C-alpha positions as CSV (number, residue, x, y, z in Angstrom):
1,M,150.0,5.8,-8.5
2,S,146.0,6.2,-8.8
3,H,144.6,5.0,-12.0
4,K,142.0,5.6,-14.8
5,G,141.4,9.6,-13.2
6,E,139.8,8.5,-10.1
7,D,140.2,8.6,-6.4
8,T,139.4,6.6,-3.4
9,A,136.5,8.9,-3.1
10,G,135.3,8.2,-6.6
11,G,135.9,11.9,-7.6
12,K,138.3,14.0,-9.9
13,M,141.5,12.5,-8.9
14,K,143.3,15.9,-7.4
15,I,147.6,15.8,-7.5
16,P,149.7,18.5,-6.1
17,Y,151.6,20.4,-8.4
18,Y,154.2,22.3,-8.5
19,P,155.3,24.8,-11.6
20,G,158.3,25.7,-11.0
21,C,159.6,29.7,-12.1
22,T,159.0,29.6,-15.7
23,L,155.4,28.2,-15.8
24,S,154.4,31.3,-13.7
25,T,156.5,33.7,-15.8
26,T,157.4,33.0,-19.5
27,A,155.9,29.8,-20.5
28,K,152.1,30.8,-18.7
29,A,150.6,28.9,-21.9
30,F,152.5,25.8,-21.1
31,E,150.5,25.5,-17.7
32,R,147.8,26.8,-18.7
33,T,146.7,24.3,-21.5
34,A,148.0,21.3,-19.1
35,M,145.5,22.5,-16.2
36,S,142.8,23.0,-18.5
37,A,143.2,19.5,-20.3
38,A,143.6,18.1,-16.8
39,E,140.3,18.9,-16.3
40,M,138.8,17.8,-19.5
41,L,140.5,14.4,-18.9
42,G,138.9,13.8,-15.2
43,F,141.8,14.9,-12.8
44,T,143.1,18.2,-11.2
45,M,146.0,19.7,-10.4
46,V,146.6,21.4,-7.2
47,E,149.0,24.4,-7.0
48,I,151.3,23.4,-3.5
49,E,151.4,26.3,-1.3
50,D,154.7,28.6,-0.8
51,W,156.7,26.8,-3.2
52,N,160.3,27.8,-3.9
53,C,162.4,27.6,-7.1
54,C,163.8,23.8,-7.2
55,G,167.6,25.6,-8.1
56,A,167.1,24.7,-12.0
57,S,170.0,22.5,-11.8
58,F,170.9,19.2,-10.1
59,P,174.5,19.6,-8.1
60,L,176.9,17.5,-9.6
61,T,179.9,17.9,-7.4
62,Q,179.2,15.2,-4.2
63,D,180.0,17.8,-1.4
64,N,177.2,20.2,-3.0
65,I,174.6,19.6,0.1
66,M,173.3,23.3,0.0
67,G,172.3,22.4,-3.9
68,L,170.0,20.1,-2.3
69,A,168.3,22.3,0.1
70,G,165.6,24.2,-3.0
71,P,164.1,21.1,-4.5
72,T,164.2,19.3,-0.7
73,N,162.0,22.2,0.2
74,V,159.8,21.8,-2.5
75,L,159.1,18.0,-1.8
76,I,158.4,18.6,1.5
77,D,155.9,21.5,0.8
78,A,154.2,19.0,-1.4
79,K,154.1,16.1,1.2
80,K,152.2,18.8,3.6
81,E,149.6,19.1,0.6
82,C,149.3,15.4,0.7
83,L,148.9,15.1,4.0
84,K,146.8,18.3,4.0
85,E,143.9,16.8,1.5
86,G,144.8,12.8,1.9
87,Y,146.4,12.8,-1.8
88,E,148.6,10.1,-2.3
89,D,152.5,11.3,-1.5
90,K,153.3,12.5,-4.7
91,V,153.7,15.5,-7.1
92,V,154.0,16.7,-10.6
93,T,155.9,18.8,-12.7
94,L,155.4,20.4,-16.6
95,C,158.7,21.3,-16.5
96,S,161.4,18.7,-17.5
97,V,164.3,20.7,-16.0
98,C,162.4,20.8,-12.4
99,F,161.3,17.3,-13.1
100,N,165.1,16.4,-13.5
101,V,166.0,18.2,-10.3
102,L,163.0,17.0,-7.9
103,R,163.4,12.8,-9.1
104,R,167.4,12.9,-9.0
105,T,167.5,14.9,-5.5
106,N,165.0,11.9,-4.2
107,Y,167.3,9.3,-6.0
108,A,170.6,10.7,-4.1
109,F,168.8,10.8,-0.8
110,K,167.8,6.7,-1.2
111,E,171.5,6.1,-2.7
112,K,173.2,8.1,0.4
113,K,171.4,8.2,3.5
114,D,173.8,10.4,4.9
115,K,172.9,13.3,2.5
116,L,169.3,13.1,3.5
117,D,170.1,13.2,7.2
118,T,172.4,16.6,6.6
119,V,169.9,18.5,4.5
120,N,167.3,17.6,7.0
121,F,169.9,18.8,9.8
122,M,170.3,21.9,7.6
123,L,166.8,22.7,7.1
124,E,165.6,21.0,10.7
125,K,163.0,19.0,8.8
126,D,162.1,15.2,8.7
127,Y,162.3,14.5,5.4
128,A,162.0,10.7,4.0
129,A,162.5,10.8,0.4
130,D,158.8,9.8,0.1
131,T,157.4,12.4,-2.0
132,N,157.5,10.3,-5.3
133,V,158.1,13.1,-8.5
134,Y,156.0,12.4,-11.5
135,H,156.2,14.0,-14.9
136,Y,152.6,14.8,-16.3
137,L,153.5,13.1,-19.8
138,E,153.6,10.2,-17.0
139,V,150.0,11.2,-15.6
140,L,148.6,11.4,-18.8
141,R,150.0,7.7,-20.0
142,D,149.7,5.8,-16.7
143,D,147.1,6.9,-14.5
144,I,144.6,8.6,-17.3
145,G,145.7,6.3,-20.4
146,Y,145.6,6.8,-23.9
147,D,142.4,4.9,-24.4
148,V,140.8,7.7,-22.4
149,I,142.4,10.1,-24.0
150,K,141.7,9.5,-27.0
151,E,137.6,8.7,-26.6
152,K,138.2,12.5,-25.4
153,V,139.8,14.1,-29.2
154,K,137.1,16.6,-30.6
155,K,139.3,17.3,-33.6
156,E,142.1,14.8,-34.5
157,L,145.2,16.3,-35.9
158,K,145.3,14.3,-38.8
159,G,148.0,15.6,-41.4
160,L,149.4,17.6,-38.8
161,K,153.2,16.4,-38.8
162,V,155.4,16.8,-35.8
163,A,158.6,15.7,-34.5
164,P,159.1,15.0,-30.8
165,Y,162.1,16.8,-29.1
166,Y,162.7,15.1,-26.1
167,G,165.8,17.2,-25.1
168,C,168.1,16.3,-22.1
169,F,166.5,16.2,-18.8
170,L,163.2,14.6,-19.6
171,L,165.2,11.2,-19.6
172,R,168.6,11.5,-18.5
173,P,170.4,9.8,-16.4
174,Q,167.5,7.2,-17.2
175,D,168.6,5.5,-13.5
176,E,167.7,8.1,-11.9
177,V,164.3,9.6,-13.7
178,G,164.2,7.9,-16.9
179,F,160.6,6.6,-17.1
180,D,161.4,5.8,-20.7
181,D,164.2,4.3,-23.2
182,Q,166.6,7.6,-23.2
183,Y,168.2,5.6,-26.6
184,A,164.8,4.7,-28.0
185,P,161.7,6.7,-26.1
186,T,158.3,6.2,-27.3
187,I,156.0,8.0,-25.0
188,F,156.1,11.3,-26.6
189,E,155.1,9.0,-29.8
190,D,152.4,7.5,-28.7
191,F,151.1,10.5,-27.2
192,L,151.2,12.3,-30.8
193,S,149.7,9.5,-32.2
194,T,146.6,9.7,-30.1
195,L,146.0,12.9,-30.9
196,G,146.4,11.5,-34.7
197,C,149.6,13.6,-35.8
198,E,151.9,12.3,-38.0
199,V,154.9,11.4,-35.7
200,V,158.4,12.6,-37.4
201,D,161.1,10.8,-36.3
202,F,164.6,12.5,-36.7
203,S,168.1,12.3,-35.5
204,H,168.4,14.7,-32.8
205,K,165.0,14.2,-30.6
206,S,167.4,13.7,-27.7
207,E,170.3,15.9,-28.4
208,C,170.8,19.5,-26.5
209,C,169.4,22.6,-27.7
210,G,172.3,25.0,-25.9
211,S,170.6,24.6,-22.3
212,Y,171.9,27.3,-20.3
213,S,174.9,28.1,-22.0
214,A,172.3,30.9,-24.0
215,M,173.4,33.1,-20.8
216,R,177.0,32.8,-21.7
217,S,177.5,31.5,-24.9
218,P,174.5,32.1,-27.1
219,E,176.4,31.5,-30.5
220,N,176.7,28.1,-29.3
221,V,173.2,27.8,-28.1
222,E,172.3,28.9,-31.8
223,E,174.7,26.4,-33.5
224,C,172.6,23.4,-31.5
225,A,169.8,25.2,-32.0
226,Y,170.1,25.1,-35.7
227,N,170.9,21.2,-35.7
228,V,167.7,20.4,-33.7
229,V,165.4,22.5,-36.4
230,D,167.4,21.4,-39.2
231,A,167.1,17.9,-38.2
232,A,163.8,18.3,-37.9
233,A,163.3,19.9,-41.3
234,A,164.7,17.4,-42.9
235,A,163.0,14.3,-41.7
236,G,159.7,16.6,-43.2
237,A,158.6,17.6,-39.8
238,E,156.4,21.2,-40.1
239,I,156.5,21.3,-36.0
240,L,158.8,20.8,-33.0
241,V,156.5,19.7,-30.1
242,T,158.5,19.7,-26.6
243,A,158.0,19.5,-22.7
244,C,160.9,21.6,-21.5
245,P,160.3,25.7,-21.6
246,L,164.2,26.2,-21.7
247,C,163.9,24.2,-24.8
248,Q,161.3,25.8,-26.4
249,F,162.7,28.7,-25.7
250,N,165.9,28.5,-27.2
251,L,164.6,26.2,-30.2
252,D,162.4,29.2,-30.8
253,E,163.7,32.2,-30.3
254,K,167.1,31.7,-31.7
255,Q,165.5,30.7,-35.2
256,E,165.6,34.5,-36.3
257,S,169.4,34.4,-36.0
258,I,169.8,31.0,-37.6
259,K,168.0,32.7,-40.3
260,A,170.5,35.0,-40.2
261,H,173.5,33.0,-40.2
262,H,172.2,29.6,-42.3
263,S,171.0,30.8,-46.2
264,D,169.5,26.7,-46.1
265,A,167.5,27.6,-42.7
266,T,163.7,26.1,-42.3
267,E,161.8,28.0,-39.9
268,I,159.8,25.4,-38.0
269,P,157.6,26.0,-35.0
270,V,158.1,24.9,-31.7
271,V,155.1,24.5,-29.4
272,Y,154.3,22.1,-26.2
273,F,152.8,18.9,-26.2
274,T,150.1,20.4,-23.9
275,Q,149.0,23.0,-26.4
276,L,148.8,20.1,-29.3
277,L,146.9,18.1,-26.8
278,G,144.3,21.5,-26.0
279,L,143.8,21.8,-29.5
280,A,142.9,18.0,-30.0
281,L,140.6,18.5,-27.2
282,G,138.8,21.5,-28.5
283,M,139.8,23.9,-26.5
284,D,140.1,27.6,-28.0
285,V,143.3,28.3,-29.8
286,N,143.2,31.7,-28.9
287,D,143.7,31.0,-25.3
288,F,146.9,29.3,-26.2
289,K,149.1,32.4,-26.7
290,L,150.6,31.4,-30.3
291,D,151.5,34.4,-31.4
292,E,153.9,34.9,-28.6
293,N,156.0,32.6,-30.0
294,R,159.0,33.8,-32.8
295,V,157.4,31.4,-35.4
296,N,154.1,31.8,-35.2
297,P,152.5,28.7,-35.5
298,L,149.0,29.4,-36.0
299,P,149.2,29.9,-40.2
300,L,150.1,26.2,-40.3
301,I,147.4,25.1,-37.7
302,Q,145.0,27.2,-40.0
303,A,145.9,25.8,-43.6
304,K,145.9,22.0,-41.7
305,G,142.1,23.1,-41.1
306,L,142.7,22.1,-37.5
307,V,141.0,25.6,-36.4
């Protein structure tokens, strides 16, 4: 990847960006704050043209070749953008699920070339599994650098007790997608510390939020969400931060029913990491759409004197 925010021409680093379905619908605040923060930190995310859904889940059966067609198309579109504009062969995404699917697709092709050959035959394409997939957090850590981010911070988020929630998709399986230790990750903690947050470690930071079970078993999702939120509250967290629209929805939306079924439940706001980044960089908090959350983070942020 390029280093410290500059491309070979000496200007802003430009990276093809794959939004995925949720970032264009229910998670617009995630995208808005990420793109604004990118500009403030010296890089531009260029949305790839004519993108399609990544499939939202990586096919686990060996013979489900059709399940690889969607993400392969995304990677091909990103490759086109790179060739057209002269960028490196890479694409960045914000959604943990999209990241998981795209990076695992490349891994599957590199492990078994016959799968790549079959998908290329089906799509009448000639993809070489050479579009590198990165998460936005990786760009912040490896391209921009926490030292640069710290210099850009206008308001340190001191006194804000934040629990980083990784969930299932960001780091697992480690040999296929991991850019950090799946059992003892630090990328969120290091990032939040850079912003001045008080990082709260808790037992359920890599446990499942319930994922897509919300569609068929909402009571199971509620229990999973309760376990995560309860563990964060017990550890002293005031706010949860995530990189996954599905996690944010489940953990935030389910707190109303959790409160109805668990008398000991503590409400905790759940936000995207880019919203805290935007806050620290001095963005207008009104652009974050925090009032759209089931548990509004704004009263907490105001009480901490951060706006």
